[in-house]
Every structure is written in C-alpha cells, then in structure tokens.
C-alpha positions as CSV (number, residue, x, y, z in Angstrom):
1,M,-47.5,-36.6,-46.2
2,S,-50.8,-36.5,-44.4
3,S,-50.5,-40.2,-43.5
4,L,-46.9,-39.8,-42.4
5,R,-47.8,-36.8,-40.1
6,S,-50.6,-38.9,-38.6
7,R,-48.3,-41.8,-37.9
8,V,-45.8,-39.4,-36.3
9,R,-48.4,-37.8,-34.1
10,S,-49.6,-41.3,-33.0
11,L,-46.0,-42.3,-32.2
12,C,-45.4,-39.1,-30.3
13,A,-48.6,-39.6,-28.2
14,T,-47.6,-43.1,-27.4
15,L,-44.1,-42.1,-26.4
16,H,-45.6,-39.3,-24.3
17,R,-47.9,-41.7,-22.4
18,M,-45.0,-44.1,-21.9
19,A,-42.8,-41.4,-20.5
20,L,-45.6,-40.2,-18.1
21,A,-46.1,-43.8,-16.9
22,A,-42.4,-44.3,-16.5
23,A,-42.1,-41.0,-14.6
24,M,-45.0,-41.9,-12.3
25,S,-43.3,-45.3,-11.6
26,V,-40.1,-43.6,-10.7
27,L,-41.9,-41.2,-8.5
28,C,-43.7,-44.0,-6.9
29,A,-40.4,-45.9,-6.3
30,L,-38.9,-42.9,-4.7
31,A,-41.9,-42.1,-2.5
32,V,-42.3,-45.5,-0.9
33,A,-40.1,-48.5,-0.8
34,N,-42.8,-51.1,0.0
35,P,-46.2,-51.6,-1.7
36,P,-48.9,-50.5,-1.9
37,C,-47.8,-47.6,-4.0
38,P,-49.6,-44.3,-3.2
39,S,-49.7,-43.4,-6.9
40,D,-51.4,-46.6,-7.8
41,L,-54.8,-45.0,-7.7
42,D,-56.8,-47.9,-9.2
43,G,-55.1,-50.5,-7.0
44,N,-54.0,-52.8,-9.9
45,G,-50.4,-53.0,-8.9
46,F,-49.1,-50.6,-11.6
47,V,-48.8,-46.8,-12.0
48,D,-49.9,-46.3,-15.5
49,T,-52.1,-44.2,-17.8
50,A,-55.2,-45.3,-16.0
51,D,-53.9,-43.7,-12.8
52,I,-53.2,-40.5,-14.7
53,S,-56.7,-40.5,-16.1
54,L,-58.1,-40.7,-12.5
55,V,-56.0,-37.6,-11.6
56,L,-57.2,-35.7,-14.7
57,L,-60.8,-36.5,-13.9
58,D,-60.4,-34.6,-10.6
59,F,-58.3,-31.8,-12.2
60,G,-58.9,-28.5,-10.5
61,A,-59.6,-27.2,-7.0
62,C,-60.2,-29.8,-4.4
63,P,-63.7,-29.8,-2.9
64,V,-64.0,-28.2,0.6
65,N,-66.7,-29.2,3.1
66,P,-69.2,-26.5,4.0
67,P,-69.1,-25.2,7.6
68,T,-71.9,-25.6,10.1
69,I,-72.7,-23.6,13.3
70,T,-74.3,-25.4,16.3
71,S,-74.2,-22.7,19.0
72,V,-73.1,-19.2,20.0
73,S,-72.1,-18.4,23.5
74,P,-73.0,-16.1,25.1
75,A,-76.2,-15.7,23.2
76,F,-76.9,-12.1,24.5
77,G,-75.0,-8.9,24.6
78,P,-75.4,-5.1,24.6
79,A,-76.5,-3.2,21.6
80,E,-73.2,-1.2,21.5
81,G,-71.3,-4.4,20.7
82,G,-68.1,-5.6,22.2
83,T,-69.2,-9.0,23.3
84,T,-66.7,-11.8,22.8
85,I,-68.7,-14.7,21.5
86,T,-67.6,-18.3,21.0
87,I,-69.0,-20.0,17.9
88,T,-69.0,-23.8,17.8
89,G,-69.7,-26.0,14.8
90,T,-67.8,-28.0,12.2
91,E,-65.3,-27.2,9.4
92,L,-64.4,-23.8,10.9
93,A,-60.6,-24.1,10.7
94,D,-60.3,-21.8,7.7
95,A,-62.9,-19.2,8.8
96,T,-62.2,-15.9,7.0
97,A,-65.0,-13.8,8.4
98,V,-67.8,-13.6,11.0
99,T,-70.8,-11.4,10.7
100,V,-73.7,-10.6,13.1
101,R,-76.8,-9.4,11.4
102,G,-74.7,-8.8,8.3
103,N,-72.2,-6.6,10.0
104,A,-68.5,-7.7,10.3
105,A,-67.4,-8.9,13.7
106,T,-63.8,-8.0,14.8
107,S,-61.0,-9.9,16.4
108,V,-61.9,-13.2,14.6
109,V,-59.7,-16.0,16.0
110,V,-59.8,-19.6,14.7
111,V,-59.3,-21.7,17.8
112,S,-59.8,-25.1,16.2
113,D,-61.8,-26.8,13.4
114,T,-64.8,-26.6,15.7
115,T,-64.4,-23.3,17.4
116,V,-64.1,-19.6,16.4
117,T,-64.2,-16.5,18.6
118,A,-65.1,-13.0,17.6
119,V,-66.2,-9.7,19.0
120,T,-69.7,-8.5,18.1
121,P,-70.3,-5.2,16.2
122,P,-72.9,-2.7,17.3
123,G,-76.5,-3.5,16.5
124,S,-80.1,-2.7,17.3
125,E,-82.0,-4.7,19.9
126,G,-83.4,-8.0,18.9
127,A,-82.4,-11.4,17.6
128,A,-79.6,-11.4,14.9
129,N,-78.3,-14.1,12.6
130,V,-74.6,-15.1,13.0
131,Q,-72.6,-16.2,10.0
132,V,-69.2,-17.7,9.6
133,T,-67.6,-17.7,6.1
134,T,-64.9,-20.3,5.0
135,P,-63.6,-21.4,1.6
136,G,-66.3,-24.1,1.7
137,G,-69.2,-21.6,2.1
138,T,-71.1,-19.6,4.7
139,A,-72.9,-21.1,7.7
140,T,-75.7,-19.3,9.4
141,I,-77.4,-19.8,12.8
142,S,-80.7,-18.0,12.8
143,G,-81.2,-15.7,15.9
144,G,-77.9,-17.0,17.3
145,F,-77.2,-13.8,19.1
146,T,-79.6,-11.3,20.6
147,Y,-78.8,-7.6,21.2
148,G,-80.3,-6.7,24.5
149,N,-80.4,-7.7,28.2
150,A,-79.3,-11.1,29.4
151,P,-82.0,-13.7,29.7
152,P,-84.1,-13.8,32.8
153,A,-82.6,-15.4,35.8
154,W,-85.2,-18.1,35.9
155,Y,-83.8,-20.2,33.0
156,T,-80.6,-21.5,31.5
157,V,-80.4,-21.5,27.7
158,L,-80.0,-25.1,26.3
159,E,-80.4,-24.2,22.6
160,Q,-80.9,-20.8,21.1
161,A,-82.2,-21.6,17.6
162,P,-84.7,-24.3,16.7
163,D,-83.3,-27.6,15.4
164,A,-84.4,-28.1,11.8
165,A,-84.4,-31.8,12.4
166,V,-87.1,-31.3,15.1
167,V,-88.9,-28.2,13.9
168,Y,-88.9,-29.2,10.3
169,D,-91.4,-26.5,9.1
170,A,-89.4,-23.4,8.0
171,S,-92.2,-21.0,8.7
172,L,-92.5,-22.3,12.3
173,R,-88.7,-22.0,12.8
174,S,-88.9,-18.4,11.6
175,A,-91.8,-17.7,14.0
176,I,-89.7,-19.0,16.9
177,T,-86.6,-17.1,15.9
178,A,-88.6,-13.8,15.4
179,T,-89.5,-13.8,19.1
180,G,-85.8,-13.2,20.0
181,L,-86.1,-15.8,22.7
182,P,-84.2,-19.1,23.0
183,W,-86.0,-22.2,21.7
184,R,-85.0,-24.6,24.5
185,V,-84.4,-23.7,28.1
186,R,-84.2,-25.3,31.5
187,D,-86.0,-23.8,34.5
188,N,-83.3,-23.2,37.1
189,G,-85.6,-23.8,40.1
190,T,-87.0,-27.2,39.1
191,G,-84.7,-28.5,36.3
192,I,-87.8,-28.7,34.0
193,E,-86.9,-28.5,30.4
194,M,-89.2,-26.1,28.4
195,M,-89.7,-25.3,24.8
196,L,-90.7,-22.0,23.3
197,I,-94.2,-21.9,21.6
198,P,-94.4,-18.8,19.3
199,P,-97.5,-16.7,18.9
200,G,-99.8,-17.6,16.0
201,T,-103.2,-18.4,14.8
202,F,-104.9,-21.8,14.4
203,N,-108.3,-23.4,14.1
204,M,-109.3,-24.9,17.4
205,G,-111.7,-27.7,17.8
206,C,-112.2,-31.4,16.9
207,S,-110.7,-33.0,13.8
208,A,-112.4,-36.3,13.2
209,S,-110.4,-39.4,12.6
210,Q,-111.3,-42.2,10.3
211,S,-112.8,-44.2,13.1
212,H,-114.1,-41.6,15.5
213,G,-116.2,-38.5,14.9
214,C,-116.5,-35.3,17.0
215,L,-118.5,-34.7,20.2
216,S,-120.7,-31.7,20.3
217,I,-118.6,-30.2,23.1
218,E,-115.6,-30.3,20.8
219,S,-117.3,-28.0,18.3
220,P,-117.6,-25.7,16.5
221,V,-114.1,-25.3,15.0
222,H,-113.1,-21.7,15.5
223,Q,-110.1,-19.5,14.9
224,V,-107.9,-18.6,17.9
225,N,-105.1,-16.0,17.8
226,L,-102.4,-16.4,20.5
227,T,-100.6,-13.1,20.6
228,N,-97.8,-14.0,23.1
229,A,-95.1,-16.6,23.1
230,F,-94.9,-18.9,26.0
231,Y,-92.8,-21.8,27.3
232,M,-94.2,-25.3,27.8
233,G,-92.6,-28.3,29.6
234,R,-91.1,-30.7,27.1
235,Y,-91.9,-33.7,29.2
236,E,-94.4,-34.5,32.0
237,V,-93.4,-33.4,35.5
238,T,-91.4,-36.2,36.9
239,Q,-91.7,-37.8,40.4
240,A,-88.3,-36.4,41.3
241,Q,-89.2,-32.8,40.3
242,W,-92.5,-33.1,42.2
243,Q,-90.7,-34.5,45.3
244,A,-88.1,-31.7,45.2
245,S,-90.8,-29.0,45.2
246,M,-93.5,-30.6,47.4
247,G,-91.5,-32.9,49.7
248,N,-93.7,-35.9,48.9
249,N,-94.4,-38.4,46.1
250,P,-98.0,-39.3,45.7
251,S,-97.3,-41.6,42.7
252,Y,-98.5,-45.2,42.6
253,F,-95.8,-46.4,40.2
254,Q,-92.8,-46.1,42.5
255,S,-91.4,-49.6,42.1
256,A,-88.9,-50.9,39.5
257,S,-90.3,-52.9,36.5
258,P,-88.8,-54.9,33.6
259,E,-89.0,-51.7,31.5
260,V,-87.9,-49.2,34.2
261,P,-84.9,-50.0,36.5
262,L,-85.0,-48.7,40.0
263,E,-82.5,-45.8,39.3
264,Q,-84.8,-44.5,36.6
265,V,-88.1,-44.6,38.6
266,P,-87.7,-41.0,39.8
267,Q,-87.9,-40.0,36.1
268,R,-91.3,-41.4,35.7
269,P,-94.2,-38.9,35.4
270,V,-95.8,-38.0,38.7
271,E,-99.4,-39.3,38.9
272,Q,-102.2,-39.6,41.5
273,V,-102.4,-35.8,41.6
274,S,-105.6,-33.7,41.2
275,W,-106.1,-30.2,39.9
276,N,-106.2,-29.0,43.5
277,T,-103.0,-30.6,44.5
278,I,-101.3,-29.3,41.4
279,Q,-102.0,-25.8,42.5
280,G,-99.5,-26.2,45.3
281,F,-96.8,-27.3,42.9
282,L,-97.6,-24.3,40.7
283,S,-97.4,-21.9,43.6
284,Q,-94.0,-23.4,44.7
285,T,-92.5,-23.1,41.2
286,G,-94.1,-19.9,39.8
287,M,-95.5,-21.8,36.8
288,R,-99.1,-22.3,35.6
289,L,-101.1,-24.8,33.6
290,P,-101.5,-24.1,29.8
291,T,-105.0,-23.0,28.7
292,E,-106.9,-25.4,26.5
293,A,-106.1,-23.2,23.5
294,E,-102.4,-23.1,24.3
295,W,-102.3,-26.9,24.8
296,E,-104.1,-27.7,21.5
297,Y,-102.0,-25.1,19.6
298,A,-98.8,-26.6,20.9
299,Y,-100.0,-30.2,20.3
300,R,-101.0,-29.5,16.8
301,A,-97.8,-27.7,15.8
302,G,-99.3,-26.6,12.6
303,T,-101.1,-29.8,11.7
304,T,-104.9,-29.9,11.1
305,T,-105.4,-33.6,11.4
306,A,-106.8,-35.7,14.3
307,F,-103.4,-36.9,15.3
308,H,-100.2,-34.8,15.3
309,G,-97.2,-35.4,13.1
310,Y,-94.4,-37.8,13.8
311,T,-91.6,-39.4,11.7
312,G,-93.2,-40.9,8.6
313,Q,-96.3,-38.8,9.0
314,M,-94.9,-35.3,9.4
315,S,-98.1,-33.5,8.5
316,G,-100.2,-35.6,10.9
317,T,-102.8,-38.3,10.1
318,N,-106.4,-39.2,10.5
319,D,-105.7,-42.9,10.3
320,D,-106.4,-44.6,13.7
321,S,-104.7,-47.8,12.5
322,L,-101.3,-46.1,12.5
323,L,-101.4,-45.5,16.2
324,E,-100.1,-48.1,18.6
C-alpha cells in the first residue's frame, strides 16, 4: 500500500505540473498572438515549469525603490508654520507622509514622481530635517528647512544641505548642518559662488611631506579654534567678476589658447593683482580676504597631512609623487 500511495502521489504531482504548464501556455496564447511570449520568463520558447519556478522564486511583495530628496524650496519660513514647501527628489509618487523636524506636515500633495508639496507645521527657530515617507522607505534631507527669517539679501541659495558625495565626512556634514545656514550660495552682487565653512578646531602649522620638511616660520604646530562659520569663494575670482566690479582687467592671460577657447577666457582667474589693488575689489564687493587660519582650516578640511584629500586619497597624503 505504501508503494502504491507513493506512485499515486508522484502521478498526481506530474499531472499537476502538466496542468499548470498547459494553463500557462493557454494564457500565453490568449495574451499575445505573436512571439515572444510574455510568460516565457527564461526565453526558451516555451512556457513550462521552469517559468513557474522563476515566478515562485520571486513570490511575495514586489520590491519598491527607496525615495530620495534633493532639495526643499523655499528653505526658510516662520516658526508658526504655514509655509508651503516644494520637495524634489526621486521615487516620490507614492508619498504617504511628510515631516519637518519629526512633526507631521499638512496638505501633502503628490505632484509627480519627483515632486511633493506640503505645508510646514509650527517649530522652534533653527535648521530642521525634512522627511518624506513612501512604501519604499523614508528619505531625509538634513537641515532642509530652517524656521526663522529668510536668508540675507546678499546671497541666493544654491544648495541647502551638504552633498555627501563632496563632503564625505559625516561629522563635517553635521557641523555644516548645525549652523542652520545653507551650504552653497551665490553672492548676488558679484555672482561668486561661495561655500560654508563651519566653526571648528584644528592644528595649524606645517605638516611635512615625504620629500620636504617644514620651515621654522611654519612652526610650531598649535591648536586654533574658529568660533564662527564663514563663507569662502569656491573658485578663484575670475577676470569677468573683477572686470564687472573694477571696470578693468589687469590679467596677462587674456588671449585664447589650445586649452581655453576665446569665449571661456573671461572665466580664467584674474592675475597680476597685488594686495593693495585687491583692497579696491574688496571695498566694492563688501568681502574680505580669509585669515591665514581660516584659509588653512578650509584647505585641510579635516585632514592632517601635507596635501589635502582628493578622490583616491580622501584622507590626504604626504606622498609628493602622487601630485602632478
């Protein structure tokens, strides 16, 4: 009897598989008149048990991509709430909730897969994280919205929160966010792009490289504490920016070259200027030069080596041979 029951079970299982395969073939024929058949998951020209196996391997809820947030606009609003913000990012089409500093926003509207609008809740002054929740997870932009007055009239916000691909150190990103100020701005008067340098402490002084030691005037190494955040130009002042403020261009390199076509020459750095002539530019623009401590602190960006970090050497290097 045991052997008979076993043979019956085997026969039933075989018939069941054949029936499933036949049913899938019929469904395939009904679904599409011409090959390839959508149900032929393995692409062998047949809908059979192998295709059913592929379906069973993925049995369950389909995966959903997690959302991301790239920006919040406007980035400032009153502490009493009521600011309509536009959140941009990816995978936002199924957003179920928006929070600002952990408090639920109201009037959440999904505009598209990349845009959601909401009205901010009340909150105390300062930077606040903005979160969007979807079936795929929760996306956060640190310091994406700030309760308080609008930014000063001198700049336009380009990017509120630091980009993790650029500011790869999490503690440095947190220090930037903690200021409540936007990470990347453009000076409205000159068009100069500027980056926020947060307050902090570092060891100032020479770090010897493998090939070069330190001069006496570069020592001793000593601790410096910068208590205030400041903005520093992302690039050198260009010839065009100097010309716009000063009405002249003292630069020697004003001609096109194989590397720089004529239309890009105005974007070259201004040169042939002295400390004295720079004072006129600073007076015109309301800016100042960084102190030596501010410059070294910004240059080091948390590194302690002779040369600052870059792709492939994120923590900096002392190896002169790696420099071009």
